[in-house]
MARLO-857799 format. One record per residue (C-alpha): residue number from 1; x, y, z. Coordinates in pm, 1 decimal. Each point is the difference from the previous one (the first is absolute). Example, Ala and Ser with C-alpha at 12.3 -4.5 7.8 and 13.67 -1.06 7.14 Angstrom:
2
nr 1, east 1230.0, north -450.0, up 780.0
nr 2, east 137.0, north 344.0, up -66.0
This chain:
535
nr 1, east 18916.8, north -5285.1, up 25026.1
nr 2, east -204.1, north 308.2, up -90.8
nr 3, east 125.0, north 243.7, up -260.2
nr 4, east -62.8, north 363.2, up 91.9
nr 5, east -234.3, north 149.9, up -253.5
nr 6, east -79.6, north 326.5, up 180.7
nr 7, east 170.4, north 276.1, up -196.8
nr 8, east -17.8, north 239.1, up 295.7
nr 9, east 231.1, north -221.9, up 204.1
nr 10, east 250.5, north -43.8, up -282.7
nr 11, east 335.5, north 178.8, up 33.8
nr 12, east 48.9, north 151.7, up -344.3
nr 13, east 376.4, north 12.4, up 50.5
nr 14, east -1.3, north -381.8, up -25.8
nr 15, east -100.2, north 29.0, up -364.8
nr 16, east 339.5, north 158.1, up -68.4
nr 17, east -110.3, north 221.3, up -285.6
nr 18, east 259.9, north 278.0, up -6.4
nr 19, east -158.9, north 162.0, up -301.1
nr 20, east -330.9, north 57.9, up 183.1
nr 21, east -40.6, north 232.3, up 302.3
nr 22, east -103.4, north -170.5, up 323.8
nr 23, east -235.5, north 287.0, up 76.8
nr 24, east -165.7, north -47.4, up -336.3
nr 25, east -59.9, north -370.6, up 74.9
nr 26, east -139.0, north 66.1, up 345.7
nr 27, east -245.0, north 253.9, up -137.2
nr 28, east -142.6, north -255.5, up -246.7
nr 29, east -57.4, north -322.7, up 191.8
nr 30, east -220.9, north -156.1, up -266.3
nr 31, east 285.1, north 24.2, up -246.8
nr 32, east 237.0, north -156.4, up 255.2
nr 33, east -238.0, north -291.0, up 55.7
nr 34, east -30.0, north -62.5, up -374.0
nr 35, east 375.2, north 18.7, up -40.7
nr 36, east 52.0, north -244.6, up 287.2
nr 37, east -248.3, north -249.0, up -147.7
nr 38, east 175.8, north 14.6, up -336.3
nr 39, east 334.6, north -63.1, up 170.7
nr 40, east -141.6, north -304.1, up 183.8
nr 41, east -115.6, north -145.0, up -334.2
nr 42, east 354.1, north -9.4, up -139.9
nr 43, east 164.9, north -352.5, up -1.3
nr 44, east 318.7, north 134.7, up 146.9
nr 45, east -194.6, north 154.0, up 287.4
nr 46, east -166.0, north -336.6, up 73.6
nr 47, east 340.2, north -172.9, up 18.0
nr 48, east 133.8, north 269.2, up 231.7
nr 49, east -298.8, north -20.0, up 236.6
nr 50, east 14.1, north -382.0, up 8.3
nr 51, east 370.8, north 14.4, up 83.8
nr 52, east -62.8, north 249.2, up 280.2
nr 53, east -278.1, north -214.1, up 145.8
nr 54, east 221.5, north -310.7, up 2.9
nr 55, east 277.5, north 193.1, up 172.3
nr 56, east -243.1, north 128.2, up 259.1
nr 57, east -130.1, north -355.3, up 74.9
nr 58, east 353.4, north -134.3, up 42.4
nr 59, east 95.6, north 284.1, up 235.6
nr 60, east 274.5, north 134.2, up -227.4
nr 61, east 55.1, north 379.6, up -11.8
nr 62, east -199.8, north 171.9, up -271.3
nr 63, east 196.3, north 133.9, up -293.3
nr 64, east -227.8, north 293.2, up -94.9
nr 65, east 148.1, north 257.9, up -235.9
nr 66, east 15.9, north 340.9, up 171.3
nr 67, east -23.2, north -146.9, up 356.7
nr 68, east 289.0, north 143.2, up 197.9
nr 69, east -43.5, north -258.0, up 277.3
nr 70, east 108.4, north -284.4, up -227.3
nr 71, east 373.6, north -61.3, up -11.2
nr 72, east -35.6, north -140.1, up -348.8
nr 73, east -186.1, north 296.0, up -136.7
nr 74, east 78.4, north 57.4, up -362.1
nr 75, east -57.4, north 288.3, up -233.7
nr 76, east -226.2, north -208.1, up -225.3
nr 77, east -324.8, north 184.2, up -60.9
nr 78, east -340.2, north -154.2, up -37.0
nr 79, east -90.6, north -116.5, up -348.1
nr 80, east -135.5, north 268.0, up -226.7
nr 81, east -361.1, north -15.0, up -112.1
nr 82, east 115.9, north 77.3, up -354.7
nr 83, east 174.8, north -260.2, up -219.0
nr 84, east 364.9, north 69.3, up -69.1
nr 85, east 55.3, north 285.1, up -244.2
nr 86, east -366.2, north 101.9, up -18.9
nr 87, east -13.7, north 262.3, up 277.2
nr 88, east -94.7, north 352.7, up -126.9
nr 89, east 271.0, north 267.0, up 43.8
nr 90, east -27.8, north 232.2, up 297.8
nr 91, east -17.7, north 375.3, up -44.0
nr 92, east 334.6, north 170.6, up 63.5
nr 93, east 40.8, north 140.0, up 350.7
nr 94, east 145.6, north 337.3, up 85.3
nr 95, east 140.2, north 125.1, up 324.3
nr 96, east -231.3, north 300.6, up 1.1
nr 97, east -351.1, north 83.4, up -110.5
nr 98, east -134.9, north -355.6, up 34.3
nr 99, east -294.1, north -62.9, up 231.1
nr 100, east 110.0, north -359.5, up 51.5
nr 101, east 152.9, north -77.2, up 339.8
nr 102, east 330.4, north -187.6, up 12.4
nr 103, east 59.4, north -186.1, up 328.1
nr 104, east 354.1, north -15.0, up 129.2
nr 105, east 72.1, north -288.7, up 233.7
nr 106, east 241.9, north 95.5, up 274.4
nr 107, east 133.1, north -267.4, up 234.4
nr 108, east -265.6, north -254.7, up 87.4
nr 109, east -263.4, north -107.2, up -245.9
nr 110, east -345.4, north 154.6, up 16.0
nr 111, east -120.2, north -342.5, up 110.7
nr 112, east 239.2, north -3.7, up 291.2
nr 113, east -59.2, north 353.6, up 133.6
nr 114, east -306.7, north 226.3, up -15.6
nr 115, east 217.8, north 308.8, up 36.7
nr 116, east 65.4, north 211.3, up -308.9
nr 117, east 275.7, north 254.0, up -46.7
nr 118, east -165.1, north 331.5, up -96.0
nr 119, east 198.7, north 312.2, up -76.1
nr 120, east -118.7, north 309.6, up 184.4
nr 121, east -139.3, north 272.5, up -234.2
nr 122, east 198.7, north 321.4, up -16.3
nr 123, east -199.3, north 284.0, up 154.2
nr 124, east 9.0, north 317.2, up -210.1
nr 125, east -66.6, north 325.9, up 180.7
nr 126, east -245.8, north 214.0, up -200.7
nr 127, east 40.7, north 371.1, up 72.4
nr 128, east -307.5, north 193.0, up 108.7
nr 129, east -177.5, north 143.6, up -300.2
nr 130, east -325.4, north 137.7, up 148.5
nr 131, east -10.2, north 287.9, up 244.1
nr 132, east -342.8, north 107.4, up 123.0
nr 133, east 107.9, north 361.3, up 51.8
nr 134, east 241.9, north 18.8, up -290.9
nr 135, east 359.5, north -111.2, up -44.5
nr 136, east 235.9, north 160.5, up 252.9
nr 137, east 249.6, north 240.4, up -160.5
nr 138, east 362.5, north -108.3, up -38.3
nr 139, east 230.3, north 154.8, up 259.0
nr 140, east 189.2, north 202.2, up -258.9
nr 141, east -319.0, north 150.8, up -145.6
nr 142, east -130.7, north 65.2, up 348.3
nr 143, east 316.6, north 185.2, up 99.5
nr 144, east -12.9, north 217.1, up -312.4
nr 145, east -360.2, north 92.9, up 70.5
nr 146, east 78.0, north 82.0, up 364.0
nr 147, east 285.9, north 228.5, up -103.4
nr 148, east -224.1, north 198.9, up -237.1
nr 149, east -277.4, north 11.0, up 261.0
nr 150, east 234.6, north 127.5, up 271.8
nr 151, east 127.3, north 268.9, up -234.1
nr 152, east -349.1, north 129.9, up -84.9
nr 153, east -131.8, north -16.8, up 357.0
nr 154, east 316.2, north 157.0, up 147.7
nr 155, east -157.7, north 346.6, up 18.8
nr 156, east -344.3, north -135.8, up 90.6
nr 157, east 51.7, north -168.5, up 335.7
nr 158, east -364.0, north 59.4, up 93.1
nr 159, east -121.6, north -137.0, up -331.8
nr 160, east -105.0, north 135.9, up -339.1
nr 161, east -319.7, north 173.5, up -94.5
nr 162, east -182.1, north -82.1, up -321.8
nr 163, east 162.3, north 274.0, up -212.8
nr 164, east 346.6, north -114.5, up 110.3
nr 165, east -50.8, north -368.7, up -70.4
nr 166, east 28.5, north 10.1, up -379.9
nr 167, east 380.2, north -36.7, up 9.3
nr 168, east -37.4, north -330.6, up 187.4
nr 169, east -251.4, north -124.7, up -255.5
nr 170, east 229.4, north 82.0, up -291.0
nr 171, east 349.2, north -77.4, up 134.0
nr 172, east -59.4, north -287.0, up 240.6
nr 173, east -314.2, north -170.5, up -131.1
nr 174, east 70.2, north 77.2, up -369.0
nr 175, east -369.8, north 70.3, up -59.3
nr 176, east -163.9, north 277.5, up -206.2
nr 177, east -12.6, north 321.1, up 201.6
nr 178, east -379.2, north 30.4, up -21.4
nr 179, east -33.5, north -325.5, up 197.3
nr 180, east 152.1, north 185.6, up 296.5
nr 181, east -326.9, north 106.9, up 162.6
nr 182, east -149.5, north -349.0, up -14.3
nr 183, east 318.9, north -152.9, up 142.9
nr 184, east 12.0, north 262.9, up 275.5
nr 185, east -361.2, north -70.7, up 100.4
nr 186, east 76.0, north -371.3, up 6.1
nr 187, east 276.6, north 48.3, up 258.5
nr 188, east -101.4, north 294.0, up 221.9
nr 189, east -317.1, north -165.0, up 139.2
nr 190, east -170.9, north 338.1, up 22.8
nr 191, east 275.4, north 172.5, up 199.7
nr 192, east 104.3, north 231.2, up -282.1
nr 193, east 365.8, north -93.5, up 49.6
nr 194, east 218.4, north -286.3, up -124.0
nr 195, east 301.6, north -71.6, up 219.0
nr 196, east 313.2, north -188.2, up -94.7
nr 197, east -108.8, north -298.5, up 209.8
nr 198, east -352.5, north -18.6, up -147.3
nr 199, east 138.7, north 18.7, up -353.9
nr 200, east 256.2, north -275.4, up 66.7
nr 201, east -266.1, north -218.5, up 161.4
nr 202, east -227.0, north 33.1, up -304.4
nr 203, east 246.7, north 4.5, up -288.4
nr 204, east 294.8, north -212.1, up 116.8
nr 205, east -124.7, north -219.9, up 284.4
nr 206, east -332.9, north -44.7, up -180.3
nr 207, east 193.8, north -134.8, up -301.0
nr 208, east -156.1, north 255.0, up -235.1
nr 209, east 336.6, north 84.1, up -155.9
nr 210, east 45.3, north -350.9, up -144.4
nr 211, east -333.1, north 1.1, up -186.4
nr 212, east -23.6, north 100.4, up -364.9
nr 213, east -118.7, north 353.6, up -68.7
nr 214, east -346.9, north -109.1, up -115.6
nr 215, east -58.2, north -187.7, up 327.1
nr 216, east 133.1, north 295.8, up 197.6
nr 217, east -238.8, north 246.9, up -164.0
nr 218, east -287.9, north -247.1, up 24.8
nr 219, east 62.6, north -47.0, up 373.5
nr 220, east 31.6, north 374.2, up 60.2
nr 221, east -315.5, north 99.0, up -188.3
nr 222, east -244.9, north -274.7, up 92.4
nr 223, east -226.1, north 9.7, up 303.1
nr 224, east 113.6, north -239.1, up 277.8
nr 225, east -312.9, north -215.7, up -3.0
nr 226, east -9.7, north -41.5, up -379.2
nr 227, east 203.8, north -208.7, up -244.7
nr 228, east -49.6, north 233.4, up -297.3
nr 229, east 18.2, north 367.1, up -95.5
nr 230, east -307.8, north 214.6, up -51.6
nr 231, east -17.0, north 319.8, up -203.3
nr 232, east -2.8, north 204.3, up 321.2
nr 233, east 341.6, north -143.5, up 93.9
nr 234, east 156.0, north 187.7, up -293.4
nr 235, east -148.7, north 339.3, up 90.6
nr 236, east 273.3, north 98.2, up 252.5
nr 237, east 261.1, north -81.9, up -264.7
nr 238, east -168.4, north 224.1, up -259.3
nr 239, east -51.0, north 280.6, up 251.5
nr 240, east 371.6, north 7.6, up 77.3
nr 241, east 88.8, north -24.0, up -368.8
nr 242, east -219.2, north 302.5, up -73.8
nr 243, east 148.8, north 191.0, up 291.7
nr 244, east 365.8, north -66.4, up -78.5
nr 245, east 50.4, north -75.9, up -370.0
nr 246, east 137.4, north 299.4, up -193.6
nr 247, east -198.0, north -95.6, up -310.7
nr 248, east -330.3, north 35.4, up 187.5
nr 249, east 60.0, north 323.3, up 190.5
nr 250, east -229.0, north 195.9, up -232.1
nr 251, east -297.7, north -203.6, up 128.9
nr 252, east 37.6, north 117.3, up 358.6
nr 253, east -223.8, north 299.9, up -67.4
nr 254, east -282.1, north -225.5, up -129.9
nr 255, east -74.7, north -266.1, up 266.2
nr 256, east -301.6, north -134.8, up -192.5
nr 257, east 224.6, north -98.9, up -290.7
nr 258, east 254.0, north -148.7, up 237.9
nr 259, east -272.4, north -233.5, up 121.2
nr 260, east -105.0, north -89.8, up -356.0
nr 261, east 360.5, north -65.5, up -99.8
nr 262, east 52.1, north -233.6, up 297.8
nr 263, east -322.5, north -188.6, up -77.4
nr 264, east 96.6, north -41.2, up -364.3
nr 265, east 344.0, north -137.8, up 83.9
nr 266, east -152.5, north -252.2, up 241.8
nr 267, east -265.1, north -106.2, up -254.4
nr 268, east 270.7, north -55.1, up -262.5
nr 269, east 204.3, north -208.7, up 243.7
nr 270, east -294.2, north -225.6, up 77.3
nr 271, east -104.2, north -24.4, up -365.5
nr 272, east 334.0, north -144.8, up -104.4
nr 273, east 109.5, north -191.1, up 312.3
nr 274, east -311.9, north -118.6, up 184.0
nr 275, east -81.6, north -260.3, up -263.8
nr 276, east -268.2, north -166.7, up 211.9
nr 277, east -191.5, north 331.2, up -8.1
nr 278, east -119.5, north -33.3, up 360.3
nr 279, east 172.6, north 311.5, up 132.7
nr 280, east 230.2, north -209.6, up 218.9
nr 281, east 360.0, north 25.2, up -115.3
nr 282, east 197.3, north -302.8, up 117.9
nr 283, east 374.5, north -29.5, up 51.5
nr 284, east 22.7, north -232.7, up -298.1
nr 285, east -172.5, north 255.0, up -225.6
nr 286, east 224.1, north 276.1, up 132.6
nr 287, east 312.3, north -201.9, up -82.7
nr 288, east -124.3, north -92.2, up -347.8
nr 289, east -80.3, north 361.2, up -88.2
nr 290, east 231.8, north 290.5, up -75.6
nr 291, east -124.3, north 247.4, up 261.1
nr 292, east 317.5, north -29.1, up 213.6
nr 293, east 219.2, north 94.4, up -297.5
nr 294, east -237.0, north 286.8, up -78.9
nr 295, east 23.3, north 127.3, up 359.8
nr 296, east 377.7, north -3.9, up -10.5
nr 297, east -4.9, north 176.0, up -338.0
nr 298, east -234.6, north 269.3, up 132.1
nr 299, east 227.7, north 52.4, up 301.1
nr 300, east 305.6, north 54.4, up -220.8
nr 301, east -157.8, north 193.7, up -290.2
nr 302, east -78.7, north 369.9, up 49.6
nr 303, east -224.8, north 14.6, up -308.0
nr 304, east -303.6, north -200.9, up 108.0
nr 305, east -123.5, north -17.4, up -360.1
nr 306, east 294.7, north -221.4, up -90.6
nr 307, east -131.8, north -264.9, up 240.0
nr 308, east -246.2, north -145.5, up -250.0
nr 309, east -106.1, north -286.4, up 224.7
nr 310, east -279.9, north 119.8, up 230.2
nr 311, east 142.1, north 337.3, up 116.2
nr 312, east 6.9, north 222.1, up -310.6
nr 313, east -199.5, north 317.9, up 58.0
nr 314, east -62.7, north 37.0, up -373.4
nr 315, east -166.7, north -341.3, up -3.0
nr 316, east -221.5, north 104.1, up 290.3
nr 317, east -83.9, north 323.2, up -180.3
nr 318, east -114.5, north -189.3, up -310.9
nr 319, east -216.0, north -243.0, up 199.3
nr 320, east -162.0, north 271.5, up 206.5
nr 321, east -66.8, north 230.7, up -295.6
nr 322, east -150.2, north -282.4, up -208.4
nr 323, east -232.6, north -79.6, up 288.2
nr 324, east -89.8, north 366.3, up 45.4
nr 325, east -82.0, north 33.8, up -372.0
nr 326, east -254.3, north -281.7, up 23.4
nr 327, east -145.5, north 103.1, up 336.8
nr 328, east -210.2, north 286.2, up -139.1
nr 329, east -192.8, north 69.7, up 322.4
nr 330, east 320.0, north -37.8, up 209.4
nr 331, east -157.5, north -218.8, up 264.3
nr 332, east 306.1, north -227.0, up -26.8
nr 333, east -213.0, north -274.0, up -155.5
nr 334, east -50.7, north -95.2, up -364.1
nr 335, east -272.4, north -208.8, up -161.3
nr 336, east -31.8, north -190.0, up -328.0
nr 337, east -77.2, north 309.2, up -204.5
nr 338, east 309.6, north 169.1, up 136.9
nr 339, east 227.0, north -295.3, up -69.7
nr 340, east -128.9, north -48.8, up -354.3
nr 341, east 159.8, north 338.1, up -84.2
nr 342, east 344.5, north -126.5, up 101.6
nr 343, east 263.3, north 29.8, up -274.5
nr 344, east -233.2, north 195.4, up -229.8
nr 345, east -266.9, north -273.1, up 10.6
nr 346, east 250.0, north -276.6, up -70.6
nr 347, east -173.8, north -274.3, up 199.6
nr 348, east -308.9, north -197.6, up -93.5
nr 349, east -317.8, north -3.0, up 206.8
nr 350, east 29.2, north -373.1, up 54.0
nr 351, east 340.1, north 18.3, up 165.2
nr 352, east -110.7, north 293.7, up 216.8
nr 353, east -299.8, north -205.7, up 112.9
nr 354, east 235.3, north -282.9, up 100.0
nr 355, east 219.8, north 240.0, up 198.4
nr 356, east -300.8, north 134.4, up 191.0
nr 357, east -125.6, north -352.7, up 63.4
nr 358, east 314.9, north -14.0, up 220.5
nr 359, east 110.4, north -330.1, up -153.8
nr 360, east 368.9, north 91.5, up -37.7
nr 361, east 11.7, north 174.0, up 336.9
nr 362, east -253.6, north 89.9, up 266.7
nr 363, east -37.7, north 376.2, up 41.1
nr 364, east 108.1, north 164.6, up 323.6
nr 365, east -262.6, north 268.1, up -58.6
nr 366, east -296.6, north -26.7, up 235.0
nr 367, east -237.5, north 153.9, up -256.5
nr 368, east -169.3, north -251.3, up -226.6
nr 369, east 73.8, north 48.4, up -369.0
nr 370, east 285.3, north 240.5, up 72.1
nr 371, east 374.5, north -44.1, up -31.2
nr 372, east 226.7, north 165.8, up 257.1
nr 373, east 348.6, north 140.5, up -45.4
nr 374, east 176.6, north -321.0, up 109.2
nr 375, east -212.2, north -201.1, up -245.1
nr 376, east 94.2, north 242.4, up -277.5
nr 377, east 372.7, north -33.7, up 79.3
nr 378, east -28.5, north -376.8, up -48.1
nr 379, east -194.0, north 54.5, up -323.7
nr 380, east 238.0, north 248.7, up -160.4
nr 381, east 309.6, north -205.2, up 89.5
nr 382, east -163.7, north -306.6, up -155.0
nr 383, east -117.2, north 190.4, up -307.6
nr 384, east 323.9, north 179.3, up -80.6
nr 385, east 244.4, north -285.0, up 64.5
nr 386, east -153.2, north -319.2, up -130.6
nr 387, east 339.4, north -168.9, up -13.7
nr 388, east 12.7, north -38.5, up 379.8
nr 389, east -130.7, north -311.7, up 174.1
nr 390, east -248.4, north 189.5, up 224.2
nr 391, east -149.5, north 155.6, up -313.3
nr 392, east -27.4, north -334.1, up -182.4
nr 393, east -178.2, north -147.5, up 302.3
nr 394, east -233.2, north 302.9, up 23.1
nr 395, east -115.0, north -13.0, up -363.0
nr 396, east -5.7, north -379.7, up -16.6
nr 397, east -266.2, north 0.1, up 272.8
nr 398, east -199.6, north 257.1, up -198.9
nr 399, east -1.6, north -206.9, up -320.5
nr 400, east -60.2, north -333.4, up 178.2
nr 401, east -379.3, north 35.2, up 10.4
nr 402, east -74.5, north -337.9, up 160.9
nr 403, east 299.6, north 8.6, up 233.3
nr 404, east 126.3, north -345.0, up -100.9
nr 405, east 360.9, north 111.8, up -40.0
nr 406, east 15.8, north -16.2, up -382.2
nr 407, east -88.2, north 240.2, up -280.9
nr 408, east -205.3, north -163.3, up -272.6
nr 409, east -86.7, north 108.5, up -353.1
nr 410, east -347.4, north 113.0, up 108.2
nr 411, east 136.4, north 222.3, up 277.5
nr 412, east 250.6, north 164.2, up -231.0
nr 413, east -266.6, north 55.0, up -264.0
nr 414, east -240.6, north 151.9, up 253.7
nr 415, east 240.9, north 284.8, up 76.8
nr 416, east 126.5, north 44.2, up -355.2
nr 417, east -351.6, north 45.1, up -141.3
nr 418, east -20.6, north 349.9, up 145.9
nr 419, east 341.5, north 86.3, up -137.5
nr 420, east -112.4, north -114.0, up -344.3
nr 421, east -313.7, north 213.3, up 23.2
nr 422, east 203.1, north 305.4, up 101.1
nr 423, east 234.5, north -44.2, up -297.2
nr 424, east -299.5, north -13.5, up -234.4
nr 425, east -146.6, north 315.7, up 154.9
nr 426, east 331.5, north 181.2, up -48.4
nr 427, east 7.3, north -104.9, up -369.7
nr 428, east 313.5, north -205.1, up 57.6
nr 429, east 60.2, north -324.9, up -177.2
nr 430, east -126.8, north -267.6, up 239.8
nr 431, east 212.7, north -301.1, up 88.1
nr 432, east -205.2, north -318.6, up 21.6
nr 433, east 10.5, north -198.1, up 322.6
nr 434, east 131.0, north -312.1, up -173.0
nr 435, east 307.8, north 193.9, up -108.4
nr 436, east 37.3, north 152.9, up 345.1
nr 437, east -24.8, north -342.7, up 164.0
nr 438, east 280.1, north -136.6, up -218.1
nr 439, east 210.1, north 303.2, up 85.5
nr 440, east -60.9, north -45.7, up 373.3
nr 441, east 93.8, north -369.5, up -14.3
nr 442, east 320.9, north 87.6, up -183.5
nr 443, east 86.0, north 272.3, up 253.3
nr 444, east -59.8, north -216.9, up 307.4
nr 445, east 98.9, north -345.6, up -121.9
nr 446, east -219.3, north -185.0, up 253.6
nr 447, east 59.4, north -362.2, up 93.7
nr 448, east -352.0, north -80.4, up -117.6
nr 449, east -126.8, north 212.0, up -288.4
nr 450, east -364.2, north -52.2, up 101.8
nr 451, east 41.3, north 228.2, up 304.1
nr 452, east 244.6, north 239.7, up 166.7
nr 453, east 112.3, north -22.6, up 361.6
nr 454, east 157.4, north 262.5, up 223.7
nr 455, east 320.7, north -201.1, up -12.0
nr 456, east 0.2, north 29.5, up -378.9
nr 457, east -33.3, north 377.5, up 24.8
nr 458, east 277.4, north 38.5, up 255.9
nr 459, east 235.9, north -189.0, up -226.7
nr 460, east -45.0, north 230.8, up -303.1
nr 461, east 153.3, north 340.6, up -71.4
nr 462, east -299.6, north 130.6, up -196.2
nr 463, east -271.5, north -116.9, up 239.5
nr 464, east -89.5, north 352.8, up 109.1
nr 465, east -84.9, north 99.0, up -356.8
nr 466, east -269.2, north -269.7, up -9.7
nr 467, east -207.6, north 189.9, up 253.7
nr 468, east 41.2, north 320.1, up -200.9
nr 469, east -134.1, north -186.8, up -303.5
nr 470, east -306.3, north -105.4, up 198.5
nr 471, east -105.9, north 324.0, up 171.5
nr 472, east 228.0, north 303.0, up -60.1
nr 473, east -46.6, north 131.3, up -351.0
nr 474, east 263.1, north 276.4, up 14.9
nr 475, east 275.0, north -236.9, up 110.0
nr 476, east -120.3, north -263.7, up -246.9
nr 477, east 40.2, north 245.3, up -286.7
nr 478, east 342.0, north 107.6, up 131.2
nr 479, east 108.7, north -362.5, up 16.7
nr 480, east -112.5, north -61.2, up -357.4
nr 481, east 179.5, north 305.9, up -139.3
nr 482, east 324.2, north -64.6, up 195.8
nr 483, east 117.2, north 359.7, up 50.1
nr 484, east 374.8, north 1.5, up -88.8
nr 485, east 64.7, north 281.7, up 249.1
nr 486, east -133.2, north -205.8, up 290.3
nr 487, east 190.6, north -307.2, up -114.1
nr 488, east 322.8, north 203.0, up -3.7
nr 489, east -75.8, north 132.8, up 349.0
nr 490, east -46.4, north -350.5, up 134.2
nr 491, east 330.9, north -112.8, up -146.4
nr 492, east 184.6, north 300.0, up 143.3
nr 493, east -135.7, north -56.9, up 352.8
nr 494, east -72.6, north -371.7, up 36.6
nr 495, east -6.8, north 23.6, up 381.8
nr 496, east -302.7, north 230.9, up -1.8
nr 497, east -338.8, north -163.4, up 39.7
nr 498, east -314.8, north 90.5, up -191.6
nr 499, east -115.9, north 185.7, up 309.5
nr 500, east 323.5, north 203.3, up 16.3
nr 501, east -39.4, north 112.1, up -361.5
nr 502, east -369.2, north 80.9, up 42.5
nr 503, east 59.7, north 199.8, up 318.6
nr 504, east 280.3, north 197.2, up -167.6
nr 505, east -216.7, north 90.8, up -302.2
nr 506, east -298.8, north 91.4, up 212.0
nr 507, east 202.4, north 211.0, up 242.1
nr 508, east 133.5, north 206.0, up -290.8
nr 509, east -351.6, north 41.1, up -139.1
nr 510, east -148.6, north 95.8, up 336.2
nr 511, east 277.9, north 245.4, up 81.7
nr 512, east -41.0, north 166.3, up -341.4
nr 513, east -373.1, north 21.5, up 57.9
nr 514, east 58.1, north 162.9, up 336.6
nr 515, east 235.5, north 254.3, up -154.8
nr 516, east -259.3, north 88.7, up -264.0
nr 517, east -265.0, north 42.1, up 267.7
nr 518, east 228.6, north 233.6, up 193.3
nr 519, east 56.2, north 214.6, up -308.5
nr 520, east -372.4, north 16.0, up -70.6
nr 521, east -81.4, north 95.0, up 361.1
nr 522, east -138.1, north -338.2, up 93.0
nr 523, east -212.6, north -66.9, up -307.5
nr 524, east -2.3, north -374.4, up -68.3
nr 525, east -157.7, north 51.7, up -341.8
nr 526, east 334.3, north 78.6, up -164.7
nr 527, east 109.5, north -361.9, up 1.4
nr 528, east -168.3, north -208.3, up -263.0
nr 529, east -129.5, north -338.4, up 116.6
nr 530, east 122.4, north -153.6, up -325.8
nr 531, east 361.2, north 62.0, up 106.4
nr 532, east -30.7, north -273.2, up 258.9
nr 533, east 234.1, north -291.7, up -64.3
nr 534, east -170.7, north -257.3, up -224.8
nr 535, east 161.3, north -291.0, up 187.3
């Protein structure tokens, strides 16, 4: 009689190994075959097989352990392949968290029936979490909005015109009032009138009311075919702000300065928020920035100069006057020789050359070798507030001569050499580069002391002062002397940025200069150039 040696045809349940999964045995047939051969080699197995063969020849019923068809079936298991007492202990089983499968025999043996009892999985209903056109508003919120809308449109059955729509923007949409014109244009479709039905279709049925305020403003301002905001998208907002804000009424008689103010605000917004620098403001950038809070502040505050973020007129005045001082021929362009006079000749020629090489930022000016007003706004914000991330990125690109993303000893020394020469020319005690390098390493605390990365700079509180050491002599000297008055000012107003303090000082200086000029009948010679702030 032939003994089956094909492991594929072997029923693994016959091995009766409760401590080993049947699925595990079936997935490793070579192991099963080896195990079966070892079992056949045991003396007890030989006696059992011989007994079964004799019973089969005599026609007696087979007494096979585990065979349900035998009336004499016993619970004796097959002999173990391990000698008594030498089997290794099994790992403890748990009812949960174990990948091992435990088979439960129900009714007939697996040998007698191919059917298995499988419990049906419990189906869990997952609520809808994505809505292509925005999440529908809850009924309660929708009813509240409808009540306010009905109240405002009660006396405007034929619809509202643009000058009447501001109350809807403020009370129903909860948006800054100077967004009203842009929202009106988004709904009226060129008709010049917004009816109750058209407003409800856009704001409530269009699910605009359930979006966060940043997404609402982004959707209102952006052009339909684009997925980002351009600078032109902010112009209607600034026009309405200039026309309606009480703190800007005095500008209505000077339209040219209204335009310059609006441009400056937009440039400041993009300098701080459009971190990619491509002029395309995304929704993500809008949410990460603080422009929405600044808009709401400007809408609530009558004194526009108290809105330090972006909208302060005094800040615009300082930027514009500083540009006008350098632009001697008033063609609204400045060159290297103009910029080198900035801050009473505070900057080195080498850093000015890097700025005009357009490494930190490509100029928007169409004239080669000339910097336009927008380019100057980016420069002065970077120069006067080196603690901000946009400024650190701006100057890091200037110092990184080979553009490999790290500042090395040679690059730092290249820019400091001119500073050292200027100190010698001014009969000041020079500070050797080796000492400066140790000071810079201590101030930054880089991960690798052989070079400095942008990440190192962003993690330090004194990183901005490093750039002053390298190319701004006035600020370097101020940093070394540590003016107690300035230190006390910083402690008294810790929320103010370096730019806020600079703009405040310069506005006072410029306003005093203007008063002196008025007294002297327009003569600019009364003000001494040496009175300009040294830092």
